[in-house]
C-alpha positions as CSV (number, residue, x, y, z in Angstrom):
1,X,-45.2,-0.9,85.8
2,X,-47.8,-2.9,83.9
3,X,-46.9,-1.0,80.7
4,X,-43.1,-1.5,81.1
5,X,-43.0,-4.8,79.1
6,X,-45.0,-3.1,76.3
7,X,-42.8,0.0,76.3
8,X,-39.7,-2.2,76.2
9,X,-41.2,-4.2,73.3
10,X,-41.8,-1.0,71.4
11,X,-38.3,0.3,72.0
12,X,-36.6,-3.0,71.1
13,X,-38.8,-3.4,68.0
14,X,-37.9,0.2,66.9
15,X,-34.3,-0.5,67.5
16,X,-34.3,-3.7,65.6
17,X,-36.2,-2.1,62.7
18,X,-33.6,0.7,62.6
19,X,-30.7,-1.9,62.6
20,X,-32.2,-4.1,59.9
21,X,-32.9,-1.0,57.7
22,X,-29.4,0.3,58.2
23,X,-27.8,-3.0,57.3
24,X,-30.0,-3.5,54.3
25,X,-29.2,0.0,53.0
26,X,-25.5,-0.6,53.6
27,X,-25.6,-3.9,51.8
28,X,-27.5,-2.3,48.8
29,X,-24.9,0.6,48.7
30,X,-22.0,-1.9,48.6
31,X,-23.6,-3.9,45.8
32,X,-24.1,-0.7,43.8
33,X,-20.4,0.2,44.4
34,X,-19.2,-3.2,43.3
35,X,-21.3,-3.0,40.1
36,X,-19.9,0.4,39.4
37,X,-16.3,-0.5,40.0
38,X,-16.6,-3.9,38.2
39,X,-17.8,-2.0,35.1
40,X,-14.9,0.4,35.4
41,X,-12.5,-2.5,35.9
42,X,-13.9,-4.5,33.0
43,X,-13.4,-1.4,30.7
44,X,-9.8,-0.9,32.0
45,X,-9.0,-4.6,31.4
46,X,-10.5,-4.4,27.9
47,X,-8.6,-1.1,27.0
48,X,-5.3,-2.6,28.2
49,X,-5.8,-5.9,26.4
50,X,-6.6,-4.0,23.2
51,X,-3.6,-1.8,23.6
52,X,-1.3,-4.7,24.2
53,X,-2.6,-6.6,21.2
54,X,-2.1,-3.5,19.0
55,X,1.6,-3.3,20.2
56,X,2.3,-7.0,19.7
57,X,0.8,-7.0,16.2
58,X,2.9,-3.9,15.2
59,X,6.0,-5.5,16.6
60,X,5.2,-8.8,14.9
61,X,5.0,-7.0,11.6
62,X,8.2,-5.0,12.2
63,X,10.0,-8.3,13.2
64,X,8.8,-9.8,9.9
65,X,10.5,-7.1,8.0
66,X,13.8,-8.0,9.8
67,X,13.2,-11.7,8.9
68,X,12.6,-12.8,12.5
69,X,9.2,-14.3,11.7
70,X,6.8,-14.8,8.9
71,X,3.9,-12.4,8.6
72,X,1.8,-11.8,5.4
73,X,2.1,-8.0,5.8
74,X,5.5,-7.0,7.2
75,X,6.1,-3.3,8.1
76,X,9.2,-1.5,6.9
77,X,10.5,0.5,9.9
78,X,10.1,3.9,8.4
79,X,9.9,7.0,10.6
80,X,6.1,7.0,10.2
81,X,5.7,3.3,11.1
82,X,8.0,3.7,14.1
83,X,6.0,6.7,15.2
84,X,2.8,4.6,14.9
85,X,4.5,1.9,17.1
86,X,5.4,4.6,19.6
87,X,1.8,5.8,19.7
88,X,0.6,2.3,20.3
89,X,3.1,2.0,23.1
90,X,1.8,5.3,24.6
91,X,-1.8,3.9,24.5
92,X,-0.6,0.7,26.3
93,X,1.2,2.7,28.9
94,X,-1.8,5.0,29.5
95,X,-4.1,2.0,29.8
96,X,-1.9,0.6,32.6
97,X,-2.6,3.7,34.8
98,X,-6.2,2.8,35.2
99,X,-5.2,-0.7,36.3
100,X,-2.9,0.7,38.9
101,X,-5.9,2.3,40.5
102,X,-8.4,-0.5,40.1
103,X,-6.9,-4.0,40.1
104,X,-5.8,-6.4,42.7
105,X,-2.2,-7.3,43.5
106,X,-2.3,-10.7,41.6
107,X,-3.5,-9.1,38.4
108,X,-1.1,-6.2,38.8
109,X,1.8,-8.7,38.8
110,X,0.4,-10.3,35.7
111,X,0.2,-6.9,34.0
112,X,3.9,-6.2,34.9
113,X,4.9,-9.6,33.4
114,X,2.9,-8.9,30.3
115,X,4.5,-5.4,30.0
116,X,8.0,-6.9,30.2
117,X,7.1,-9.4,27.5
118,X,5.7,-6.6,25.2
119,X,8.9,-4.6,25.7
120,X,11.0,-7.6,24.8
121,X,9.1,-7.9,21.6
122,X,9.5,-4.2,20.9
123,X,13.3,-4.3,21.4
124,X,13.7,-7.3,19.1
125,X,11.4,-5.8,16.5
126,X,13.2,-2.4,16.5
127,X,16.6,-4.1,16.3
128,X,17.6,-2.8,19.8
129,X,18.5,-6.4,20.7
130,X,20.2,-8.8,18.4
131,X,17.6,-11.3,17.2
132,X,17.1,-14.4,15.2
133,X,14.0,-16.4,14.4
134,X,14.5,-18.6,17.4
135,X,14.8,-15.7,19.9
136,X,11.7,-14.1,18.4
137,X,9.8,-17.3,18.6
138,X,10.8,-17.7,22.3
139,X,9.9,-14.1,23.1
140,X,6.5,-14.4,21.3
141,X,5.8,-17.6,23.2
142,X,6.5,-15.9,26.5
143,X,4.3,-13.0,25.4
144,X,1.4,-15.3,24.7
145,X,1.8,-17.1,28.0
146,X,1.9,-13.8,29.9
147,X,-1.2,-12.6,28.0
148,X,-3.1,-15.7,28.9
149,X,-2.1,-15.3,32.5
150,X,-3.3,-11.7,32.5
151,X,-6.7,-12.7,31.1
152,X,-7.0,-15.5,33.7
153,X,-6.2,-13.1,36.6
154,X,-8.5,-10.5,35.2
155,X,-11.4,-12.9,34.8
156,X,-10.8,-14.1,38.4
157,X,-10.7,-10.5,39.8
158,X,-14.1,-9.9,38.0
159,X,-15.4,-13.2,39.4
160,X,-16.1,-14.4,35.9
161,X,-16.4,-18.2,35.5
162,X,-13.2,-19.9,34.2
163,X,-13.3,-20.8,30.6
164,X,-11.9,-24.3,31.2
165,X,-9.1,-25.9,29.2
166,X,-8.8,-24.7,25.7
167,X,-7.1,-27.0,23.3
168,X,-3.9,-25.4,22.0
169,X,-4.2,-24.8,18.2
170,X,-1.2,-25.9,16.2
171,X,1.2,-23.2,15.3
172,X,1.9,-22.5,12.6
173,X,-1.4,-23.6,11.1
174,X,-1.3,-26.6,8.7
175,X,-2.0,-24.4,5.7
176,X,1.0,-22.2,6.3
177,X,4.4,-23.3,5.0
178,X,7.0,-23.6,7.6
179,X,10.0,-21.4,6.9
180,X,12.3,-23.1,9.4
181,X,12.0,-25.2,12.6
182,X,12.1,-22.0,14.9
183,X,8.7,-21.1,13.5
184,X,7.1,-23.9,15.6
């Protein structure tokens, strides 16, 4: 009986040591998993952002050929150029798949909105919707707002500090002649 407190102390100490070790190991494993998935998510966001930008740039250049906007290098909608635009759209669609696996609901909604804006640009640029400079300008403005929202949500999901307010640069820039009021 004299050794019972000592025996209990050893058992409790051993139990506490096991619990602390298990919790520490579990915490370390979770941190490693977060780092691993955050890296995958960052790459998925980057791939998607690049694919969206490529699509929007192609559609902008195709729209310039139709007179919907000014661009210094308009693209004539030849079969080859339309095939390149389709390939860019395929890359954008493929990039979305990784986001469906990795991202949170808020960012997934921002991705959906951005996709719809990109498709609107595509339909205008390909002539599948009747367009004029003002409708292009509105669609492009909506695309830019959706793109900004996507990046804001992506940064939040990665727990990256907010950039803070960015002064909106005038568009078109002062050095570029304005074709008509819808360019603004």
